[in-house]
C-alpha positions in Angstrom: 9.2 32.0 12.8 5.8 32.4 10.6 2.9 29.3 10.1 5.2 28.2 7.4 7.8 27.7 9.5 8.6 24.6 11.2 11.4 23.3 13.1 12.0 19.1 13.1 14.7 17.5 14.7 17.0 18.3 11.8 16.6 21.4 10.8 14.2 24.7 10.1 11.4 23.8 7.0 9.7 26.3 5.5 6.6 25.4 3.3 3.6 27.4 1.4 -0.2 28.1 1.4 -2.0 26.8 -0.8 -6.3 26.7 -1.2 -5.9 27.7 2.2 -3.7 24.5 3.7 -0.4 24.5 4.5 1.9 22.4 2.5 5.7 21.6 2.9 6.7 19.1 0.5 9.9 16.8 0.2 11.0 17.0 3.7 14.1 14.7 4.2 13.4 11.7 6.8 16.5 9.6 6.3 19.9 10.1 4.6 19.2 9.4 0.8 20.1 6.0 0.2 23.2 5.8 -2.2 26.5 4.9 -2.2 28.0 2.7 0.7 23.7 3.4 1.5 22.4 1.3 -1.4 20.8 -2.1 -0.2 21.5 -1.0 3.5 18.7 -0.4 6.2 18.0 3.5 6.0 20.4 6.2 8.1 19.5 9.3 9.9 19.6 12.7 7.5 21.7 15.0 7.9 21.1 18.3 9.9 20.7 21.4 8.0 21.5 25.1 9.0 19.1 27.9 8.1 15.8 27.5 6.9 15.3 24.8 4.0 12.5 25.7 1.6 10.2 22.6 1.2 8.0 23.9 -1.3 8.6 21.3 -4.1 8.2 17.5 -4.1 11.0 15.2 -3.7 11.5 12.8 -6.5 9.5 9.6 -6.9 11.9 6.5 -6.1 13.6 4.9 -9.1 11.2 2.7 -11.0 10.5 2.0 -14.9 7.8 3.6 -16.7 7.0 3.4 -20.3 10.3 1.7 -21.3 12.5 4.8 -19.3 13.7 4.7 -15.8 12.5 8.2 -13.6 12.8 9.3 -10.3 16.3 8.8 -8.0 17.4 6.4 -5.3 17.8 9.8 -3.6 13.9 9.5 -2.8 13.4 9.3 1.2 11.0 12.3 1.4 7.6 12.9 3.5 5.5 15.8 2.3 3.1 17.0 5.3 -0.2 19.2 4.6 -1.9 20.9 7.4 -5.0 23.2 8.1 -4.5 26.9 7.2 -4.0 27.7 10.8 -2.0 26.9 13.6 -3.2 24.0 16.0 -1.8 21.5 18.1 -2.9 17.7 19.3 -4.8 17.1 15.8 -5.2 13.0 14.4 -2.7 12.0 11.5 -2.7 10.2 8.9 -0.2 8.6 6.7 -0.8 7.2 3.7 1.2 4.7 2.0 0.8 4.9 -1.5 0.6 1.4 -4.3 2.0 0.8 -7.3 2.9 -3.1 -6.9 6.1 -2.3 -4.7 8.0 -1.4 -8.2 5.6 1.8 -9.1 3.9 4.8 -7.2 4.5 7.9 -5.7 3.5 10.2 -3.2 5.7 12.8 -5.1 2.5 15.0 -6.3 -0.6 16.6 -5.1 -3.2 13.7 -5.3 -1.6 12.0 -2.4 -1.2 15.0 -0.3 -5.2 14.6 1.4 -6.3 18.3 0.9 -10.1 17.3 1.4 -9.6 15.5 4.1 -7.4 18.3 5.9 -10.0 20.4 4.8 -12.9 18.9 5.9 -11.4 17.0 9.2 -9.2 19.0 10.7 -6.1 16.6 10.3 -2.3 16.4 9.5 -1.9 14.5 6.8 1.5 12.9 5.7 2.5 10.9 2.2 5.6 9.3 2.3 8.5 7.9 -0.4 9.9 4.3 0.2 12.6 2.2 -2.0 10.8 0.4 -4.8 12.1 -3.1 -6.8 15.4 -4.2 -6.5 16.2 -1.4 -3.7 13.7 -2.0 -1.2 12.3 -5.2 -2.1 14.8 -8.4 -3.0 16.6 -10.0 -0.8 20.7 -9.7 -1.5 21.7 -10.4 1.9 23.4 -13.8 0.3 26.0 -11.9 -1.1 27.2 -10.2 2.1 31.3 -9.7 2.6 32.8 -8.9 6.0 33.5 -5.4 3.6 29.9 -4.5 2.4 26.3 -6.0 3.8 22.9 -6.0 1.8 19.6 -5.8 3.8 16.6 -7.2 3.2 13.5 -5.5 3.2 14.7 -1.8 2.9 11.2 -0.7 1.2 10.0 -1.9 5.1 12.1 -0.5 6.9 12.2 2.8 5.1 8.3 3.1 5.6 9.3 2.5 10.0 11.8 5.6 9.4 8.9 7.5 8.3 6.8 6.7 10.9 9.6 7.3 13.5 10.2 10.8 11.8 6.6 11.4 12.5 6.5 10.4 16.2 9.7 12.6 16.8 8.4 15.5 14.6 4.8 15.9 13.8 3.8 17.9 16.8 5.9 21.1 15.4 2.9 20.8 12.6 0.1 21.0 15.2 -0.4 17.0 14.5 -0.6 14.7 17.6 2.3 11.7 18.1 -0.2 9.4 20.1 -2.7 9.4 17.8 -1.4 8.2 13.9 -3.5 6.4 11.4 -1.9 4.3 8.9 -3.7 4.0 5.8 -2.9 2.5 2.5 -4.1 1.0 -1.0 -2.5 -1.6 -2.7 0.6 -2.4 -2.1 0.4 0.5 0.0 -2.0 -1.9 1.9 0.1 -4.1 2.0 2.0 -2.5 3.8 0.1 -1.7 6.4 -0.9 -5.2 7.1 3.2 -6.3 6.8 3.8 -3.4 9.5 0.9 -4.3 11.4 2.9 -8.0 11.7 6.0 -6.3 12.3 7.1 -6.0 15.9 9.5 -2.7 15.4 6.6 -1.1 14.5 4.8 -1.1 17.9 4.2 1.9 19.3 4.4 3.9 15.5 0.7 3.9 15.0 -2.6 3.8 16.4 -5.3 3.1 14.2 -4.5 1.4 10.3 -7.0 1.3 7.4 -6.0 -1.3 4.4 -7.4 -0.5 1.1 -6.9 -3.7 -1.4 -4.6 -5.1 0.6 -2.6 -8.4 -1.0 -1.8 -9.7 2.0 -0.4 -12.8 1.5 2.4 -11.5 -0.9 5.6 -12.2 1.3 7.6 -14.7 1.0 10.6 -16.8 2.9 14.0 -16.3 2.2 14.7 -19.2 0.0 12.0 -18.2 -2.7 13.2 -14.1 -1.9 17.1 -15.5 -2.0 16.0 -17.5 -5.6 15.0 -13.8 -7.2 17.6 -12.2 -6.0 20.1 -14.8 -7.4 18.1 -15.1 -10.9 18.7 -11.3 -10.9 22.3 -11.7 -10.0 22.9 -14.2 -12.9 20.9 -12.4 -15.4 23.3 -9.3 -15.2 25.8 -11.6 -16.7 28.6 -10.4 -14.0 31.5 -12.3 -12.3 31.2 -9.8 -9.1 28.2 -9.7 -7.6 29.3 -7.5 -5.1 30.7 -5.2 -7.2 27.9 -4.8 -9.4 25.2 -4.5 -6.9 27.1 -1.5 -5.1 28.1 0.1 -8.5 25.9 -0.4 -11.1 23.8 2.7 -12.9 20.6 2.8 -11.2 19.1 2.2 -15.1 20.6 -1.0 -15.6 19.7 -2.8 -12.1 15.8 -1.9 -12.6 15.7 -3.4 -16.1 17.3 -7.0 -15.0 14.7 -6.7 -12.2 11.6 -5.6 -14.2 12.4 -8.1 -17.0 12.4 -10.8 -14.4 9.5 -9.6 -12.8 7.7 -9.7 -15.9 8.5 -13.0 -16.9 7.5 -14.1 -13.1 3.4 -13.4 -14.1 3.5 -16.2 -16.3 6.0 -18.5 -14.4 4.9 -18.1 -11.3 1.3 -16.8 -11.6 -0.1 -15.5 -7.9 3.8 -13.8 -6.7 4.7 -10.7 -7.2 8.7 -10.7 -6.8 9.0 -7.2 -5.0 7.7 -7.7 -1.6 8.4 -8.2 1.6 10.5 -11.0 2.6 10.0 -13.3 5.6 12.2 -14.7 8.4 14.9 -11.8 9.1 15.0 -10.0 12.1 12.6 -7.4 11.2 9.9 -9.2 9.6 10.7 -13.1 11.7 6.7 -14.5 10.7 4.8 -14.1 7.3 2.0 -11.7 8.3 -0.9 -13.9 7.3 0.0 -16.2 10.8 0.4 -13.7 12.9 -3.3 -12.3 11.7 -4.3 -16.3 11.8 -2.5 -16.0 15.8 -4.1 -12.9 17.0 -0.5 -11.6 17.5 -1.0 -8.1 15.3 -0.8 -4.9 17.0 -4.1 -4.5 18.7 -4.9 -1.2 17.1 -8.4 -0.3 15.6 -8.6 -1.4 11.8 -10.4 -1.0 8.8 -9.7 -3.4 6.0 -11.6 -3.9 2.6 -11.9 -4.1 -0.9 -13.6 -3.7 -3.8 -16.2 -5.5 -5.7 -13.9 -6.3 -8.7 -10.5 -6.0 -8.0 -9.2 -8.0 -10.8 -10.7 -6.3 -13.8 -8.7 -3.2 -14.7 -5.3 -5.7 -14.5 -5.4 -7.0 -18.0 -6.2 -4.3 -19.7 -3.8 -1.9 -17.5 -1.2 -3.8 -16.0 -1.5 -7.2 -16.7 0.4 -9.2 -13.7 -2.3 -11.2 -12.0 -3.5 -14.8 -12.5 -6.7 -13.7 -14.8 -6.7 -15.8 -17.6 -7.1 -19.7 -17.8 -3.5 -20.5 -18.5 -1.9 -18.6 -15.5 -4.8 -19.5 -13.4 -4.2 -23.3 -14.0 -0.5 -22.6 -12.7 -1.6 -20.9 -10.0 -3.7 -24.1 -8.5 -1.0 -26.1 -9.3 0.2 -26.8 -5.9 -3.5 -26.9 -4.3 -5.6 -29.8 -3.4 -8.4 -30.5 -6.2 -11.2 -30.3 -4.4 -10.3 -26.9 -3.0 -10.0 -25.5 -6.9 -12.9 -27.5 -8.3 -14.6 -25.1 -5.6 -12.6 -22.2 -5.9 -13.6 -22.0 -9.6 -17.0 -23.3 -9.6 -17.3 -20.4 -7.5 -17.6 -17.8 -10.6 -19.9 -18.4 -12.7 -19.1 -18.1 -17.0 -15.1 -19.4 -15.8 -12.8 -19.3 -18.1 -14.4 -15.8 -19.5 -12.4 -12.7 -19.5 -14.1 -11.5 -17.0 -14.8 -14.4 -14.2 -11.1 -15.3 -15.0 -10.5 -11.4 -13.5 -12.7 -11.6 -10.6 -10.9 -14.7 -9.6 -7.1 -13.8 -9.7 -8.7 -10.4 -8.1 -10.2 -11.8 -5.4 -7.3 -14.5 -4.9 -4.7 -11.6 -4.5 -7.0 -8.6 -2.7 -10.3 -10.1 -1.8 -9.8 -13.3 0.1 -6.3 -11.8 1.6 -8.5 -9.0 3.3 -11.1 -11.6 4.8 -8.0 -13.5 6.6 -6.9 -10.3 8.1 -10.7 -9.5 9.5 -11.0 -13.1 10.8 -8.0 -13.0 12.4 -7.8 -9.4 14.1 -11.2 -8.9 14.8 -10.5 -11.5 18.0 -7.8 -9.1 18.8 -9.0 -5.1 18.6 -12.0 -3.7 17.0 -12.3 -4.2 12.7 -14.9 -2.9 10.2 -14.8 -4.7 6.9 -15.8 -2.8 3.4 -16.8 -3.6 0.0 -16.3 -0.7 -2.3 -19.4 -1.4 -5.0 -19.8 2.5 -6.3 -18.6 2.8 -10.1 -20.1 5.5 -11.9 -21.9 4.0 -15.5 -18.6 4.8 -17.8 -16.8 2.3 -15.7 -19.9 -0.1 -16.5 -20.1 0.4 -20.1 -16.6 -0.5 -19.9 -16.6 -4.1 -18.1 -14.6 -2.5 -15.3 -17.1 -1.6 -12.6 -16.2 -0.6 -9.0 -12.2 -2.3 -9.7 -9.1 -2.0 -8.4 -8.0 1.6 -6.9 -11.2 3.0 -8.0 -11.7 3.7 -3.8 -9.3 6.1 -4.4 -11.5 8.8 -6.1 -13.8 8.9 -3.0 -10.9 8.6 -0.2 -8.9 11.9 -2.3 -11.6 13.5 -4.2 -11.1 13.8 -7.5 -12.1 16.8 -9.5 -11.7 18.8 -12.8 -11.3 17.0 -16.4 -11.1 13.7 -14.3 -14.4 14.1 -12.4 -16.3 14.8 -15.3 -14.8 12.3 -17.9 -15.9 9.4 -14.9 -19.4 11.4 -14.9 -19.8 12.0 -18.3 -22.8 9.2 -18.6 -24.2 9.7 -15.3 -23.3 9.0 -11.7 -21.7 12.2 -10.6 -24.6 12.2 -7.7 -23.7 8.3 -6.6 -20.3 9.8 -6.7 -20.8 12.4 -4.4 -22.8 9.9 -1.8 -19.7 7.5 -2.0 -17.0 10.1 -1.4 -19.0 11.8 1.5 -19.8 8.0 3.2 -15.9 7.4 2.5 -14.2 10.6 3.7 -17.0 10.9 6.8 -15.9 7.4 7.8 -12.3 7.7 7.2 -11.9 10.8 9.2 -14.3 9.4 12.4 -12.1 6.6 12.1 -8.7 8.8 12.5 -10.4 10.8 15.4 -12.4 8.8 17.6 -11.2 5.1 16.3 -14.0 3.8 15.3 -15.9 4.9 11.7 -19.1 6.5 12.1 -21.9 4.7 14.3 -24.1 2.9 11.3 -21.1 0.6 10.9 -20.4 -2.3 12.5 -17.5 -4.2 14.0 -16.9 -7.8 12.4 -16.7 -10.9 13.8 -16.7 -14.2 12.2 -20.3 -15.2 13.8 -22.1 -12.5 11.8 -19.1 -11.3 9.1 -21.0 -7.5 9.1 -19.6 -5.4 6.1 -20.1 -2.1 5.0 -21.1 -1.7 1.3 -20.1 1.3 0.2 -22.4 2.2 -2.7 -24.5 5.2 -4.0 -26.6 3.8 -1.3 -25.0 2.3 1.6 -25.8 -0.2 3.4 -24.7 -3.2 5.5 -24.9 -6.8 4.8 -24.0 -9.8 7.1 -21.5 -12.3 5.2 -21.8 -10.6 1.9 -20.6 -13.7 -0.9 -20.7 -16.2 1.3 -20.5 -18.8 -0.4 -17.6 -18.0 -2.2 -16.2 -17.0 0.7 -16.1 -20.7 1.6 -15.2 -21.8 -1.6 -11.6 -20.2 -1.0 -11.4 -21.9 2.2 -8.5 -24.6 2.1 -6.3 -22.9 -0.5 -2.8 -21.9 0.5 -0.7 -19.1 -1.5 2.5 -19.8 -2.3 5.4 -18.7 -0.3 
C-alpha cells in the first residue's frame, strides 16, 4: 500500500495529496441512518471489499438553506487530514462544526484543519452528524412495540465518530490516547455536553469549547412538547407512519417553521438541542459542571467580545431585542433582571441588546463551565477581542464565530476583504496566538506558558487581540450581575 492507502476496521480507503498534506474525505463511521434506522442510534458501518476512494466529501446533513433543503440523511462520515509523510503517535484534533444544530457541515475544506496539520504535526478529523429534527428532537413518546424513536441522535453520532477515531486513527498516524475534542458554537455545546455524558469517558483526553451555549439542553418534558408540536403541525393522524416515511424535506420544513416561531414565543431557548433525562444524558451539563463531575480532562473555554451582534443581521435566533429579552426574563427574579440589564449601558439600544443576548447565550455559560471545571482539571479561559477595522465599522467587532478565522486561517478574497481597511498585521498576530496555543494544548495538555490556569479566586483570562494579554476577572461587574439567573430547562 502507498501512504495514501489506509486500512480501517471496515475496509481500505484511499486518499489524495493536496498542498503537501494527505486527505481522506467522506469515510463512513456509521451506517446510513435511513429507512428503519431513521431516528435510531447510529449502527455500525457495513464493511466493503477492495479499496474505497475517499477523495470527495460526503453529503452534509439534511438541512434548510435559503428556503430549500440541501444535504442528505445519509451523512455520517468523517474527514481526516494528516501530514504528507507517514508517522505514528501524532496528537489528534477532532472538530465538531457549529450551526445551531440545524445547519452547517464538515463537508468542505474550511474545517479540514490544514494549517493546524502543517504547522503542528497533528492528525485532524472533522465530522458530520444529524441535525434538526433528525438529530435533536425526542420522538420517543411515539414508540410502539414494533418501532422505537431514540432521542439525542446527534450526540450519539458524535460518540460514534469518537469511537471510530479510537478504533482507527492509529492507522492514519494518530494517537488514540491523545485526542483533543473541540468545537465552536453548537459544536462547542457538543463538547460541553460530551464532557457531561457518561458514555464519553475515555474518548478524548482534552477539550476546547469556543463560544459554548452550554445551557442549551432541555428536559424531556419540554423536549416532548416540541416533538408533539412538530407532529401536530404535520396534520398526520398516524405519527409513527409519518415520522418513518415522510420525505426529509417535509420533516425539515415543519421543524424549521416551529423553531422559527420559538424564537419569538420562547426566546432564550432553542428547539434543536440535547435532551436531558435519557440513558445517554441523565443530567443537565451545567449541573454536572457545577458539581465538579465532568470528565477530568484539561479544558480551554471562552467566547468572543461581542457574541450577539452578528445574529440580528444574519441569523436572527437569539434574544437580541427588547421584546424578546423581556420574555426571556419573565421567569427571573426582578432584582436579577434589573441587575443584568443595568450591566449593559444604552439598553435597549440595538447594540446593547445584542450584547446582552449574546452574553447570556454564550459568555455567561462559558463562565459557569470555567468555574465548575477548574475544580476538576486544568482549565484555561479566554476572550477573543480581535476584529479588523471593517468589522468595527460595521458595528460587529469581534462577534460570534470570528475566532474561527484565527483557528483555521483565512486566505484569498475573504482575507483581502476582511483586512481591506486595515488589520492585516493584527489578524496575523491573533492567528499565531490561537494556533500556537491550540496546538501546544493538543501536544501537551496545556496552552503556552504565558496563559495561566483559571481559578475562582483570580479568574485569570487570556484576552486574544493584536496585543494579547492576561486580565484577572474581565468584565467582573457584568459577571456578577448575571449571578442568580436561571436558564430555562
